[in-house]
Every structure is written in structure tokens, then in C-alpha cells.
C-alpha positions as CSV (number, residue, x, y, z in Angstrom):
1,X,-7.5,-19.1,-0.3
2,X,-5.0,-16.5,-0.1
3,X,-4.5,-15.3,3.7
4,X,-6.3,-12.1,4.0
5,X,-3.7,-10.3,5.7
6,X,-1.5,-10.4,2.2
7,X,-4.2,-8.1,0.7
8,X,-5.2,-5.9,3.7
9,X,-2.3,-4.0,5.6
10,X,-4.6,-2.0,7.6
11,X,-2.9,-2.7,10.7
12,X,0.1,-1.2,9.5
13,X,-1.4,1.9,8.6
14,X,-3.5,2.3,11.7
15,X,-1.4,1.8,15.1
16,X,1.9,3.0,17.2
17,X,3.8,0.3,17.4
18,X,5.9,0.4,20.3
19,X,8.3,-2.4,21.9
20,X,11.1,-3.1,24.0
21,X,14.6,-2.3,22.8
22,X,16.1,-5.6,23.2
23,X,14.2,-6.7,20.2
24,X,16.1,-4.3,18.1
25,X,19.0,-5.8,16.3
26,X,21.5,-3.0,18.1
27,X,20.6,-4.9,21.3
28,X,20.1,-8.8,20.3
29,X,16.8,-8.7,18.6
30,X,15.8,-9.1,15.1
31,X,14.0,-6.1,14.1
32,X,16.1,-3.8,11.5
33,X,17.9,-0.9,13.3
34,X,17.1,1.4,10.4
35,X,13.3,0.9,10.9
36,X,13.0,2.1,14.1
37,X,13.0,5.1,16.2
38,X,13.8,5.3,19.9
39,X,11.1,6.5,22.3
40,X,13.2,6.1,25.6
41,X,15.9,4.1,27.3
42,X,13.5,1.1,26.8
43,X,11.2,1.5,24.0
44,X,11.5,1.7,20.6
45,X,8.9,2.3,17.9
46,X,8.6,1.4,14.4
47,X,9.4,4.0,12.0
48,X,6.2,5.9,10.7
49,X,3.5,4.7,13.6
50,X,3.6,7.5,15.0
51,X,2.4,9.9,12.4
52,X,-1.1,11.6,12.3
53,X,-1.8,9.1,9.6
54,X,0.5,6.3,10.6
55,X,2.2,3.8,7.8
56,X,4.7,1.6,9.1
57,X,8.0,2.1,7.2
58,X,8.1,-1.7,6.6
59,X,4.9,-2.0,5.2
60,X,5.2,-3.1,1.6
61,X,2.3,-2.3,-1.1
62,X,-1.1,-1.0,-0.9
63,X,-3.4,-1.0,1.8
64,X,-6.7,-2.9,1.1
65,X,-5.2,-4.4,-2.4
66,X,-1.6,-6.2,-2.0
67,X,0.2,-5.3,1.0
68,X,2.7,-7.2,3.3
69,X,5.3,-6.7,5.9
70,X,8.8,-6.3,4.4
71,X,10.1,-7.6,7.8
72,X,7.7,-10.3,8.6
73,X,10.1,-13.0,10.1
74,X,11.6,-10.1,12.2
75,X,8.8,-8.0,12.9
76,X,8.6,-7.0,16.6
77,X,6.2,-8.4,19.4
78,X,3.1,-6.1,19.1
79,X,3.0,-7.2,15.4
80,X,3.3,-10.7,16.4
81,X,0.4,-10.6,19.0
82,X,-1.9,-8.8,16.6
83,X,-4.6,-11.3,15.4
84,X,-6.2,-11.3,12.2
85,X,-10.2,-11.2,12.4
86,X,-9.8,-10.3,16.0
87,X,-12.0,-6.9,17.3
88,X,-8.9,-4.5,16.7
89,X,-8.5,-6.2,13.0
90,X,-12.3,-5.9,11.9
91,X,-12.3,-2.2,13.4
92,X,-9.0,-0.8,11.2
93,X,-10.3,-3.0,8.3
94,X,-13.6,-1.2,8.2
95,X,-11.5,2.2,8.7
96,X,-10.1,1.7,5.6
97,X,-12.8,0.8,3.4
98,X,-12.8,-3.2,3.8
99,X,-15.0,-5.9,5.1
100,X,-14.9,-7.1,8.6
101,X,-13.3,-10.8,8.4
102,X,-15.5,-13.7,9.7
103,X,-15.0,-14.5,13.2
104,X,-13.0,-17.6,13.6
105,X,-11.8,-17.3,9.8
106,X,-8.1,-16.8,10.7
């Protein structure tokens, strides 16, 4: 079975993604500096997630068809902590015209 996140991408096109500057490559972390906008001295944001219609700059593909994170191994903590099949996941899936995932599926 293909993991549902590999055809979804709704979370990457729905939320603002803020995280500590210490997660950026420039400060010893792994998130590529070219995909980050500084917000404060302590906070960064994934480029593209602060728009009226967010779309993370690291999102590859088309939401709902074939989508994936281009920096999956280096993604920031909010992305690592987001759970497929959670209430938030299912809300944004529905917003993007996809069916909710069964609870406990992932």
C-alpha cells in the first residue's frame, strides 16, 4: 500500500510552518537555508507558508495527486510532529477535496 502522504501534500499547502533558527543549516541544524525566511532573531518560517494560499517551497508535485516533501530528511520539527490521519490532517484533506483518512490508519 502506498503511504497516503505520497499522494496528498495538503498539510504542506495549508499551514504556516514556524520553527527555531537552530533548526536551520546556518545555525547547526538541517533545514536548508534557501528555503527559510527569518521571522525574528529566534524564529524561522518555511518559505511559501506565510501566503494567503500557503504552499511550502519544499513541496514537490501536485496536491492530491502526487506530492512529497523535497527535504523530507531535513524537514523542521513542526513537519516531523504532524500526524497523518490526525484531526488537523483530515480537516486539510477535506479542504483540498480529498477524503479523510480512517483513524488509526497511519
